[in-house]
N, C-alpha and C positions, 0 to 999 in steps of 0.2 A: 473274099469275104472278111479276112482281119483286117487288109489293109484300109478297107472303106469305114468299117467301125473305128479304126485307129485315128483317119483323117478327122472323121467329123469330130472326136474327143479334142484333138489337136486344135481344130478351128475355134471351137468354143473357149480353149484357153488362150488362146492369140486373141479374140476378142475380147475376151474379158480382162486381159492384161491390159490391151489399149485403153479399155475405159476406166481402168483404175479400180475394178471391181474384184479383182482376183485374191483370194486369200490363201495363202501358201502354207497353211497350218490348221488344224481343226481348232475351232473357237466354239466357245459355249456361252449362252446368253444368260444372264441373270437379271433380277429386275434392280434397280432401275433399268430401262434399255440401253442406255449409255454406259453401263458399266459391264464391262465385256472382259472374258480371260481367256487366254489360250489354254487347251486342254493339254496338249500336247505339242512339241516340237518334232514332229516325225522324222523330218529330214533337215538337217542344219544347212544354212545357207541358200542360196538361190540354186534353182527356181523353187524351191520348196518341195513338200509332199504333194501338191497337186492333189487334194483330195476331191472326188466328187461321185456322182451317182449315189447321193445320199438315200438311204432306205430304213426306215423305221421301222422296228417290231419291237412291241412293247415300251420298256425303258431303255432300250439299245438302239444304236444307229449303225448301221451297216455300210460303209463305202469301201471306195478303192483310192490307194493310195501308193505313191513309190517312197519307200526309205533310203534311197541312195544305194542299197545293198541287193535289193530282191524285186526289182521293178515294181510295175503295176500288179499289185496283189489284192485279195479279199481282206479289210479290216473290220474291226468292230470296235464300238465306245459305249461306255455306259456314262460317260461326262466327266470321267476320273482319269487322270494322267495312268494310274495304275490299270485300270480297265479298259484302257485303248491300246490293241496290240494288233500285230498281222495274225489273220485265222491260219493261214496256210500259204506257204511258198509253191503254188501250182505247178509254174514254170520256172526251172534252175537257171536259166538262161534269158529267156524274154519275157514279156508281159503276160502273167497268168491270170488276170480278170481282164476280158479285152470287149465287154458289151455291158448290156443292161443287168439290174437287178429287180427282183419281186419278192414280197414277202407272202406266203400263204401259210396258214396256219402258224406251226411254231416253228416253221423252214424258211430259209432265204434261198431262192434260185437265182443264180447268174451265169454269164457267160464266160466260160473258163477254155485256158488253152494250156495244155500241158507240155507242148512243144512236139507231141507226136502225134495227137489224133486230130489236132487243128480245134478249132472253136466250136463247143458242145455243150450242152444243157449239164450245169454243175449244181451242187446244192451243199447247204451247211446250217448246222443249229448255232454257230456262233462261238462254240467252245474250240479251244486251241488245239490245232493239228485236225479237226474235223471238217473235212470239206471232200466231196467225191463226185465223181461224175455220174450222171444219171444213168445215160445211154449212150454208146457210139451209134448215132444215126447214118452217120455218111463215114465210113471208113475210109473211104478214098481222099480224105481231107478235112472234114468236119461239115456239119450240118449249119453253122453261122446262125444259130438262134437269134430272133428279133422280136420286138414287141412283147417283150413277157409281160403277162397281163393277169390278175387276180380276179377272177370272177365267180362270186359265191362259194369261196373256198376252194375252186378249182383253178390250176395253172393251163392258162391257153399261149400259147406263141407261134411264131412262123419259123419254120426250117426247111433246109433243103437234103433230103435223103439221098442226092446223087442220082437219082432216077428219075424223080416227076417235079424237080424244081421245088419252089418255095410252096409250102401248103399249109394249111392250118394243123397243128399239133394240141394235143392237150396230156397234161399229166394224169396219170391213172394210179389210183389208190390201190396198193397192194396189202395195206396194213388192216387186219381185222379189228372190229370194235372190241372193247373189254364191256363184260356185262357186271353188272352189281344189283344184288338183291337188296333193297333197302328197308323191308321192313316184311314181316310174316313170323309165323311161329317155329319156332326151333326148341328141340327137348319134347316135354310132355305138355298137350294142350286139350282144355276139354271142347275145342272149338272144332266142331266136325266138318265146318263149311270154311274155311279160312281164306284170309283176302292176303295175297302179297303185293308188294309194291317193288317195281326195279326199274333200273335206268342203264344207259351206256356212256362211255365217256365221248361218244360222237352224236348224242342227242343234239339236235332234234331230226338228224338226218339219219335215223335208224329205225327198224320194225323188229320184232321180237317173234320167237317160237318157243312154246311152252311145251313141257313133258311130265306127265304125272306118272309114278311109280314105275318109272323105267319104260313108258309108252313110245309111242311116234311123238316126232315134235310136229306142232300145229302152231298156224299164226295165233298170236295173243295180244294183247296190249293192257298197259299197266294203268289201274290196278287190275288184277285178276282174282276173281273168286273161284275156287274149285269146290267139289264135294256136292252133296254131302259124302262124308266118307266113313268106311267102317271104322271100329274101335281097332287099333293096332299100329304098326310103324307103315309111315309114307315117305314118298321123296318127291321134292318139287324143283324141276331144272328150268331155266331160261336160258336161250340165247339172243344174242342182238346180230341184226344183218345190216351192213350199211348200203349204200346206193348202188356201188358197183355190180353186183352185190359181194363184199366178203362177210363170212361169216365166223362168229367167236369158235374157234376151235376148243375152249375150255369153257363150257356153260356155267353158270352160277348157280348152285345147288343147295337145297336145305332139306336136311331129314328131321322128321318130327314124329311123336307117336300120338294119336289121337286116345285119350281116356274120357267118355262123355260120362259125368256122374249122373244116378238117378235122382228123381224129385226127392227133396230132403223128407216128406212124409208119405212118398208113394203115392200122392195124387198130384195131379198139375192144377194150377189154379184156371179158371176160365179166362183170363186174358193176359198179354203181355203187359206188364207194367210199364208202359211209354206213352208218351204223346207227340204227336205230330202238329206242327203250326206252319202256316202260310200266309202271307199275307194276300188278301182277295185280290188287290189290285197292283201289278208290278211295272214299273216304267221301263221301256228296252233303251238301252244304251243307243248312241248315234254310231258307234262303230264296235268292232268285236261283234264276238259271238253272241246271240241272244242266250240271257239267263235267266232261271228260274229257281229260285231259292226256298228249299223246306228247312224248318230246325226241328230236331228230334230230341226230347229232354226224356232221359232213361231213370227210373226206378229200381231197375235191375239191368242186367248186363243184357244187351240186346244187339242182334244183327239185322240190318236195315237195308233193304235194295228198293231203290225207287225208279220206275219207270213212266212213260207217259206220251201223250201225243198232242199238239198244238192244234187245234180246229181254227182255220181261217176263214170267214165268210166275207167276200169281198162285195162292195157296194155294186160293182157292175153285174148286170145280169146277161144270163146267156140267151140267145136266140129264142128260147122257149119261154123266158120271162121270169125264171127262177134265178135267184142268186147262185154264183159258184160257191161251192166248200171245197176248200183244199185242208188236207191233212200232212202234218210233217212232223215225223217221228222224233222223240227223243232219246239221247244215248242214255243208257242205265247207268245209275250210280250206285255204289254200296259203301258199307262202312259198318264199324263196329263200335256202339257205344258204351263204355263202362257204368257201373251203378254211380248213378249222381251226377253225372256228366252231360252235356249238350253237344251236338254236333249240328254244323251246317251243310247240308247237299245243295249242290249248284247242277241242274239239269240243263242241258244244250242240245239243242238240234244237231244232227249226224253231221252235217257238213256245213261249212260256210255259206255257200249258196243257198242252203236253206233260211240261215239267219237273214242274209240280204233280201231273199223273197218276204218273208215274215215283215221285216222292218217296211219295206215298200208298200206292201198290202197293207198296213196297219194306216198309211194316209188316206185309204178312201174306205175302210173296213174296219172289222173288230176280230177278235182272237181271243180265243178260250183255252187256256191249256189243263186238261184232264191229267191229274196225276195220279197213279197207284202206288201203294206204299205197303210193302211185305215186311213186317217184322216179326222176328223169332226169338225166342230166350234159351237158355241152358237146358231146361226143363222139357224142350221140344213141343211148346205152345206157340203157335202163330196168329196172326191177326192180320186184316188186310184192310187198310186205310185209304179212302180215296179224298182229293181235295181240288178243286178247283179256283184256277188262278186267271183272271183278265189281264190281258197285256194291252198296255198302253203305249202310246206313240213316243217317240223320243220328243225331249223338249226342243221347241225350235230357237234357233240362234236369234238375239235379240239385233235389233235394227242398228244400234249403237257400235257394236264391235265389227 
């Protein structure tokens, strides 16, 4: 397998040299196009370093080259002479980088041969000396990986494990995600129904599990509202799970204490001092989720939670002669609005499929969004507000476009 990969590369070099297309050192192009400069003379004299298998990652270029001392090995360049260097001498005697390269995430995978295990899958982050074999798939002489390909952040390739011949393989993520709490109370708070927002370093390919006061972890999503909680100390923890799934072994946590104040004069006002506005007719966008917007203006600090349903009456009639009525539930949203401020809340259907159905049926029917808003203040008062919004179909594209 090593011989076949080597023969393919040498044939390409011979053809390129015959056509006068071969550049034997790494060059960088600046504007204008005819202004060129050599980045680094990796190997003095003929036949040059023969750089090939160019693989970009961020603002760096990974490639394979021969410096005259270490044979063909993995190199990296940031476009400067000082930033162009060999990553590692994988094979002390023969070529150490013998095949393809592919960038996945912040890692470059390549086919390497350390002179002992044969051609196997290797990886590097581009720092000096940091290159290692991923796994010895074929201890009998190397698996000879081929067609290294990045598909949606996953590495796929063909390899021979020595027993089943060449088959499809993929890289398995064994690194757990890291969870961060982005907002939420800490220390002392007067809010007995706090909202926490959180994320992970692998978004959007993660799900979450939450725990309250040391209880069991259960599925949750951000933002997450908890409570009402009794006065006293409390703890909120959240951990991320990726698609493998790997679970964050160190959940993010917040400790806080709830101290709800009594009403200033001992009596609560009749109403929550806040107003809810919604345009009576809102147009649906041509693409993406259907969005219904509310605006809340608070004259005192309030907690808002909104939910609702889209009622869709189609122009098509059933066999009995009645128009069909469909219901699409909206995903609940919540927010805390400080005194004197305004917040915009956006409600969406619970799935992209529901958004597509609403958008399609608007062409032959009409829809009304019935929205329910729950308002509460620090004194324990609450109000319920209802709003109706007529959904209008997307604008049609003009014929001139």
